[in-house]
Backbone bond lengths (Angstrom), bond angles and torsions (degrees), N, CA, C in turn:
res aa  C-N    CA-C-N  psi(-1)  N-CA   C-N-CA  omega(-1)  CA-C   N-CA-C  phi
1 M - - - 1.452 - - 1.529 111.95 -
2 A 1.314 116.07 -38.71 1.464 119.94 -179.46 1.520 110.76 -63.44
3 S 1.320 117.71 -36.95 1.459 119.72 -178.74 1.528 111.21 -67.58
4 F 1.343 118.58 -33.41 1.453 121.68 176.79 1.530 109.90 -63.96
5 I 1.326 116.93 -44.99 1.472 121.22 -179.49 1.524 110.12 -67.15
6 E 1.341 117.42 -42.61 1.464 120.43 178.12 1.526 110.50 -62.07
7 D 1.327 116.18 -41.26 1.461 121.13 178.85 1.527 110.81 -63.34
8 L 1.346 116.17 -42.84 1.461 121.94 178.95 1.531 110.72 -62.85
9 F 1.345 116.56 -46.91 1.466 120.21 179.26 1.528 111.51 -64.82
10 S 1.338 116.91 -37.68 1.468 118.36 -179.34 1.527 111.43 -67.18
11 K 1.342 116.73 -29.23 1.467 119.54 176.74 1.523 111.44 -77.28
12 L 1.337 115.97 -36.20 1.468 120.07 179.10 1.523 111.87 -75.61
13 F 1.311 116.02 -38.72 1.465 121.55 -176.64 1.527 109.28 -128.74
14 P 1.335 117.51 76.55 1.469 119.02 -178.11 1.523 110.98 -64.43
15 K 1.323 114.73 139.99 1.468 120.00 178.14 1.518 108.71 -74.21
16 K 1.301 114.77 135.80 1.461 119.23 175.97 1.521 106.83 -85.13
17 S 1.305 115.27 123.80 1.457 118.29 179.41 1.527 109.02 -79.42
18 L 1.313 114.30 145.46 1.457 119.74 178.35 1.521 108.95 -73.76
19 P 1.319 117.83 143.38 1.459 119.36 177.75 1.531 110.05 -61.39
20 F 1.300 115.35 144.06 1.455 122.62 179.61 1.518 109.87 -68.51
21 S 1.332 116.97 137.69 1.458 122.11 175.38 1.523 108.64 -152.19
22 H 1.324 116.43 130.69 1.458 121.26 -178.75 1.523 108.80 -148.00
23 K 1.332 116.61 136.20 1.460 121.29 178.14 1.517 108.49 -130.29
24 E 1.347 115.45 138.11 1.458 119.79 -179.42 1.521 109.86 -148.05
25 N 1.313 115.60 152.34 1.456 121.10 171.03 1.519 107.26 -84.99
26 F 1.324 116.54 151.48 1.459 119.47 175.32 1.515 109.08 -147.31
27 N 1.316 115.51 166.73 1.461 121.75 179.53 1.512 109.64 -125.65
28 Q 1.300 115.29 150.37 1.454 120.86 173.27 1.531 106.72 -80.92
29 T 1.321 117.57 133.98 1.461 120.26 -179.06 1.527 109.85 -69.74
30 T 1.319 115.71 159.49 1.464 121.00 177.60 1.525 110.30 -59.92
31 A 1.338 116.04 -41.98 1.476 120.01 179.30 1.534 110.58 -61.86
32 D 1.344 117.28 -42.31 1.466 120.83 178.80 1.523 111.10 -65.38
33 S 1.334 116.99 -38.54 1.473 121.03 178.23 1.526 110.85 -63.61
34 E 1.343 115.76 -43.07 1.469 119.90 178.66 1.527 111.01 -65.74
35 E 1.328 115.91 -40.31 1.465 120.29 178.36 1.532 110.47 -62.78
36 L 1.339 116.49 -40.19 1.463 121.01 177.66 1.527 110.85 -63.01
37 E 1.328 116.75 -45.56 1.469 120.72 179.37 1.532 110.40 -58.01
38 N 1.325 116.88 -44.06 1.471 120.80 178.83 1.525 111.29 -66.43
39 W 1.344 116.68 -40.21 1.461 121.18 179.34 1.528 110.49 -61.92
40 L 1.332 115.71 -41.11 1.472 120.26 -178.73 1.526 112.72 -64.89
41 K 1.321 116.86 -22.76 1.470 120.68 179.05 1.529 111.76 -81.87
42 G 1.327 117.25 -12.38 1.461 120.89 -174.55 1.516 114.73 -93.66
43 D 1.317 114.15 173.66 1.464 121.46 -178.33 1.526 112.57 -68.91
44 E 1.344 117.89 -34.77 1.458 120.16 -177.93 1.526 111.29 -59.17
45 A 1.339 116.78 -45.43 1.467 120.96 179.50 1.525 110.28 -63.25
46 K 1.325 115.85 -46.51 1.465 120.59 -179.61 1.526 110.80 -59.57
47 D 1.339 116.22 -44.40 1.461 120.68 -178.67 1.533 111.76 -66.03
48 L 1.342 116.76 -44.44 1.471 119.60 -178.83 1.522 111.80 -66.91
49 L 1.331 117.09 -44.49 1.465 119.59 178.45 1.530 110.56 -62.82
50 G 1.335 116.42 -40.23 1.461 120.42 177.49 1.519 111.96 -63.91
51 M 1.344 116.95 -40.39 1.463 120.96 179.74 1.529 111.15 -65.84
52 I 1.318 116.91 -43.24 1.477 119.67 -179.20 1.521 110.09 -66.98
53 S 1.331 117.26 -40.30 1.465 120.94 176.10 1.529 110.71 -60.75
54 K 1.320 115.92 -46.09 1.478 121.21 179.85 1.537 110.19 -62.12
55 N 1.340 116.04 -44.72 1.461 120.17 -179.40 1.521 111.93 -65.60
56 Y 1.340 116.97 -32.98 1.472 120.90 174.95 1.532 109.52 -61.38
57 H 1.325 116.40 -47.89 1.474 120.15 -179.11 1.534 110.99 -68.34
58 F 1.340 117.54 -35.63 1.459 120.37 174.12 1.527 110.10 -59.60
59 K 1.329 116.19 -47.04 1.472 120.73 -177.90 1.530 110.49 -60.76
60 K 1.334 116.49 -40.73 1.472 119.96 177.88 1.526 111.20 -62.00
61 S 1.334 116.78 -26.61 1.470 121.86 179.29 1.522 112.44 -92.93
62 G 1.350 116.49 2.19 1.459 119.92 178.70 1.515 114.62 88.50
63 I 1.328 117.47 11.16 1.465 121.24 -179.70 1.525 108.40 -102.99
64 Q 1.330 115.89 130.72 1.465 121.04 179.72 1.517 110.19 -92.38
65 A 1.341 117.18 132.96 1.464 122.18 177.31 1.526 108.11 -139.80
66 H 1.328 116.21 168.74 1.468 120.54 -179.07 1.517 110.18 -119.47
67 P 1.329 118.78 137.99 1.460 126.32 3.40 1.533 110.61 -68.15
68 E 1.328 114.60 145.12 1.462 121.27 -175.29 1.519 111.61 -68.12
69 I 1.324 114.64 139.49 1.463 122.40 177.56 1.521 108.03 -112.02
70 H 1.319 115.83 140.13 1.463 122.33 176.61 1.524 107.07 -118.21
71 I 1.318 116.63 128.53 1.462 121.79 -178.87 1.527 109.02 -91.77
72 L 1.319 115.96 132.98 1.467 122.00 178.21 1.524 107.37 -118.86
73 N 1.330 116.70 120.18 1.463 116.55 175.75 1.515 112.28 -149.89
74 S 1.314 113.70 144.43 1.457 124.04 177.12 1.525 106.27 -154.89
75 P 1.322 118.84 174.78 1.468 118.52 -178.67 1.536 114.04 -58.96
76 Y 1.336 118.58 -33.16 1.460 120.53 -174.89 1.524 114.51 -114.37
77 A 1.323 117.83 -2.00 1.465 120.11 179.63 1.526 109.91 -146.00
78 N 1.318 115.02 134.53 1.465 121.77 177.48 1.512 108.82 -136.63
79 G 1.311 115.12 150.55 1.447 118.11 178.51 1.505 111.80 179.86
80 F 1.319 114.19 -165.84 1.453 120.55 178.00 1.525 108.15 -153.94
81 A 1.314 114.66 160.48 1.465 121.26 175.00 1.521 107.76 -129.86
82 V 1.313 115.53 145.04 1.460 122.90 178.18 1.519 107.53 -113.71
83 S 1.325 117.19 122.42 1.462 120.87 176.56 1.528 109.86 -73.99
84 F 1.317 115.90 146.61 1.465 120.49 176.93 1.522 108.51 -78.68
85 E 1.325 115.67 104.60 1.463 122.93 -179.41 1.523 108.22 -145.45
86 N 1.329 116.08 165.56 1.459 119.73 174.56 1.515 109.87 -55.92
87 P 1.281 119.73 141.34 1.455 128.98 10.24 1.536 113.61 -92.81
88 L 1.330 118.21 12.92 1.465 120.59 -179.38 1.530 110.71 -68.70
89 T 1.318 115.65 143.43 1.460 122.54 173.36 1.520 107.72 -117.80
90 S 1.304 117.65 168.51 1.469 120.44 177.44 1.521 110.46 -56.02
91 K 1.323 116.10 -41.00 1.471 121.00 -178.54 1.531 111.06 -66.31
92 T 1.342 117.12 -49.28 1.467 118.75 -178.11 1.526 111.26 -68.99
93 F 1.321 116.78 -28.85 1.469 120.20 176.65 1.526 110.25 -63.11
94 S 1.317 115.29 -43.98 1.459 120.63 177.91 1.531 110.44 -67.35
95 Q 1.323 116.85 -39.84 1.464 120.47 178.41 1.538 110.81 -61.90
96 L 1.337 116.84 -40.76 1.471 120.15 178.37 1.530 111.30 -62.82
97 F 1.325 115.61 -40.72 1.470 120.71 178.81 1.526 110.07 -56.14
98 F 1.321 117.00 -49.04 1.463 120.38 -178.91 1.527 111.80 -76.06
99 A 1.336 117.62 -30.90 1.467 120.74 177.89 1.528 110.71 -63.16
100 F 1.335 116.90 -42.70 1.462 119.85 176.64 1.529 110.32 -61.37
101 G 1.333 116.46 -38.30 1.465 120.49 177.75 1.521 112.00 -63.86
102 L 1.325 116.93 -43.29 1.463 120.20 176.93 1.517 111.29 -61.21
103 R 1.322 115.15 -38.99 1.476 119.51 179.70 1.524 110.91 -62.93
104 M 1.337 117.05 -36.10 1.465 120.11 178.19 1.532 110.17 -63.93
105 L 1.322 116.41 -40.00 1.475 120.19 177.06 1.528 109.61 -62.66
106 D 1.339 117.01 -41.30 1.466 121.54 177.59 1.526 111.59 -60.54
107 L 1.338 116.23 -31.36 1.476 120.76 -178.49 1.529 112.07 -83.80
108 G 1.332 117.32 5.02 1.458 120.90 175.63 1.516 114.91 95.37
109 Y 1.317 117.89 9.15 1.459 121.59 -179.70 1.524 111.60 -83.17
110 H 1.302 115.06 160.86 1.468 123.39 176.45 1.523 107.93 -113.23
111 R 1.351 116.88 126.91 1.465 118.93 178.43 1.526 108.03 -80.35
112 V 1.332 114.49 121.40 1.455 122.01 -178.48 1.520 110.87 -86.97
113 S 1.335 116.22 -37.47 1.466 118.57 -177.96 1.524 111.54 -153.90
114 L 1.334 113.22 155.71 1.456 123.20 171.92 1.519 104.15 -139.11
115 D 1.331 115.53 109.09 1.463 117.62 -175.67 1.522 111.28 -138.27
116 R 1.315 113.16 169.29 1.462 121.71 -179.25 1.524 107.21 -133.76
117 K 1.331 116.30 131.01 1.456 121.10 177.69 1.521 108.56 -123.02
118 M 1.327 115.37 129.07 1.455 121.12 176.37 1.516 107.69 -116.97
119 E 1.322 116.01 129.11 1.460 119.89 -179.02 1.519 110.48 -144.65
120 E 1.318 113.98 145.95 1.460 120.65 178.01 1.522 108.47 -88.74
121 I 1.330 115.45 124.77 1.461 121.52 178.73 1.518 107.33 -134.70
122 N 1.323 117.10 118.58 1.467 121.83 179.59 1.536 112.17 50.12
123 E 1.310 115.34 49.74 1.466 123.02 177.29 1.527 113.39 62.29
124 Q 1.321 117.13 21.93 1.454 122.69 173.69 1.522 107.80 -125.13
125 V 1.321 116.52 154.27 1.457 120.28 177.96 1.523 108.95 -104.62
126 K 1.331 114.29 117.91 1.466 120.83 177.72 1.527 107.60 -99.54
127 T 1.335 115.98 125.44 1.458 121.52 177.48 1.521 108.03 -113.81
128 T 1.325 115.77 124.68 1.460 121.35 179.74 1.518 108.76 -120.07
129 E 1.327 116.18 115.20 1.463 120.74 171.90 1.517 106.27 -96.34
130 K 1.334 115.96 133.43 1.466 119.19 -172.54 1.524 110.76 -137.39
131 Q 1.332 113.94 134.22 1.460 121.58 169.54 1.524 106.47 -111.11
132 Y 1.331 116.51 136.27 1.464 120.29 -179.35 1.524 109.03 -125.21
133 F 1.325 116.11 128.47 1.461 122.18 -175.18 1.525 111.09 -123.32
134 K 1.337 114.49 142.91 1.468 121.18 174.94 1.524 108.38 -126.35
135 P 1.338 115.93 153.12 1.463 118.61 175.25 1.529 109.06 -66.91
136 P 1.328 117.65 154.24 1.467 119.82 -178.00 1.526 111.22 -70.88
137 L 1.316 116.61 111.66 1.464 120.38 -178.41 1.523 112.01 -96.67
138 S 1.328 117.30 -14.41 1.463 120.17 -176.73 1.524 111.76 -64.77
139 S 1.318 117.12 -29.64 1.464 120.26 -179.16 1.531 111.93 -93.31
140 A 1.327 116.19 6.99 1.468 119.57 -176.57 1.525 111.06 -73.30
141 D 1.294 115.38 140.28 1.465 122.27 173.36 1.528 106.09 -91.30
142 F 1.333 116.72 108.38 1.459 120.38 -172.85 1.526 113.77 -76.00
143 S 1.349 117.44 1.21 1.463 119.22 173.30 1.527 109.78 -83.44
144 Q 1.335 115.83 -9.95 1.457 121.24 178.28 1.526 108.81 -125.11
145 K 1.320 115.75 166.99 1.467 119.30 176.98 1.529 109.83 -63.76
146 I 1.326 115.71 143.62 1.456 122.44 -175.38 1.529 110.00 -81.33
147 D 1.336 115.53 134.46 1.462 121.13 176.76 1.526 108.33 -77.95
148 Q 1.327 116.39 113.82 1.467 119.93 179.80 1.522 112.72 -91.89
149 L 1.338 117.31 7.68 1.458 121.99 -174.64 1.537 108.12 53.71
150 Y 1.347 117.57 -114.42 1.461 120.35 -179.95 1.528 111.70 -99.32
151 G 1.339 117.34 -8.49 1.461 123.21 -174.34 1.517 109.68 114.79
152 N 1.311 117.45 -170.57 1.469 122.09 175.71 1.529 108.46 -78.66
153 V 1.324 116.55 146.80 1.465 120.71 -176.71 1.525 109.56 -127.60
154 S 1.329 115.17 129.11 1.465 119.64 172.05 1.526 108.02 -118.20
155 I 1.332 114.10 140.77 1.463 121.49 178.42 1.521 105.89 -125.16
156 E 1.334 116.25 122.54 1.460 120.52 -176.81 1.522 111.08 -124.06
157 K 1.328 114.79 140.54 1.463 121.53 172.68 1.523 105.87 -118.67
158 V 1.328 116.96 118.04 1.466 121.83 -174.71 1.523 110.10 -111.35
159 S 1.334 115.07 132.16 1.463 122.47 175.73 1.519 108.51 -125.10
160 I 1.318 116.32 145.28 1.462 122.28 175.33 1.531 106.81 -116.89
161 N 1.328 115.82 122.62 1.470 121.49 -176.96 1.533 111.44 50.64
162 D 1.320 115.60 46.15 1.475 123.60 178.50 1.520 114.39 65.34
163 K 1.331 118.07 14.13 1.464 121.59 175.85 1.531 107.90 -110.13
164 P 1.349 118.25 125.04 1.463 120.16 179.96 1.524 111.26 -54.56
165 S 1.337 116.22 140.71 1.457 121.26 -179.04 1.537 111.44 -118.70
166 F 1.326 116.36 -58.53 1.462 119.53 178.82 1.517 110.86 -157.84
167 L 1.331 114.20 162.69 1.455 123.87 176.51 1.518 106.30 -120.61
168 K 1.337 116.61 131.82 1.469 119.72 -176.55 1.521 110.51 -127.19
169 V 1.333 115.66 135.82 1.464 122.94 173.90 1.523 106.24 -119.70
170 L 1.336 116.45 122.43 1.458 120.85 -176.69 1.523 109.99 -130.79
171 V 1.334 115.80 130.54 1.460 122.49 179.24 1.526 107.95 -112.37
172 T 1.330 115.57 123.49 1.468 121.45 -179.80 1.521 108.39 -115.40
173 V 1.321 116.63 124.26 1.472 119.70 -176.78 1.517 111.43 -93.07
174 Y 1.325 114.08 152.00 1.464 120.96 173.20 1.525 107.89 -80.39
175 S 1.314 116.72 132.33 1.464 119.31 176.10 1.531 110.51 -105.57
176 D 1.301 116.37 5.94 1.460 124.11 -178.89 1.534 110.09 -68.38
177 H 1.319 117.11 144.99 1.472 121.63 -179.19 1.529 112.42 -68.37
178 L 1.331 118.31 -10.90 1.461 121.57 178.74 1.527 112.44 -76.50
179 Y 1.340 116.26 -13.48 1.459 120.53 -173.91 1.516 112.52 -110.54
180 Q 1.325 114.95 147.49 1.462 120.60 170.74 1.523 108.09 -67.87
181 K 1.302 116.19 160.13 1.458 120.20 175.61 1.530 108.71 -62.77
182 A 1.327 116.47 139.32 1.466 121.21 -179.44 1.527 110.56 -65.81
183 K 1.340 115.51 149.60 1.456 120.20 173.77 1.522 108.44 -65.37
184 P 1.328 118.64 154.94 1.467 121.77 -176.43 1.536 112.89 -61.16
185 F 1.332 115.33 142.90 1.463 121.08 -179.84 1.524 111.35 -63.48
186 D 1.330 118.01 -35.66 1.464 120.71 178.10 1.531 110.61 -60.06
187 E 1.323 116.03 -36.25 1.466 120.86 177.32 1.542 109.88 -67.84
188 F 1.338 115.83 -37.28 1.466 120.70 176.87 1.530 110.25 -60.58
189 I 1.337 116.31 -45.01 1.471 120.79 -179.41 1.528 110.25 -60.01
190 E 1.308 117.03 -44.93 1.463 120.05 179.82 1.520 110.76 -63.08
191 A 1.331 117.24 -41.87 1.464 121.90 179.55 1.532 111.45 -66.97
192 L 1.321 117.02 -39.74 1.457 121.75 -178.67 1.522 111.69 -62.62
193 F 1.325 116.98 -39.97 1.460 120.40 -176.08 1.519 114.22 -92.61
194 Q 1.318 116.87 0.68 1.451 119.63 177.47 1.527 108.35 -66.65
195 H 1.305 117.16 127.31 1.479 120.40 -174.59 1.510 110.16 -106.32
């Protein structure tokens, strides 16, 4: 009898399920790291990085090019996003995500995290892979202001329903009096795309 009443109530008052959300840390495999290193030595990587750099500068001048670049700027955060468009492929999109991360290591940054978040939004699944970098504070002399380099850097690769959507690079500066003024964002862009 109880199951009949429960069944009746569940039909009259259906429970709203909570949207799915899951976050996990992950690592790039050794094989993927080696493949990335080899890719970065080739013409495809050079051409794609050059195209995105060029399109960034075009966008700053008011010229639209593809893949489309979106400029993000505010007093404490600056960055850009690259839309997933031709000639990018799922593979090269992923390679760019990790290539930007390698470049941050080359610039003296420390990777704090590499994680993946999957969440249900409006009946779609959004997957965000994120690398987060901080300037090296372990070597800081705390009797002086800390060099924040360009600030903290996050690199995100976003997919909707397993289809690549955009790649975002965002630099957030410390405004705390303990830190030196951040290096200019334009200098960061030049350093990021240096091949």
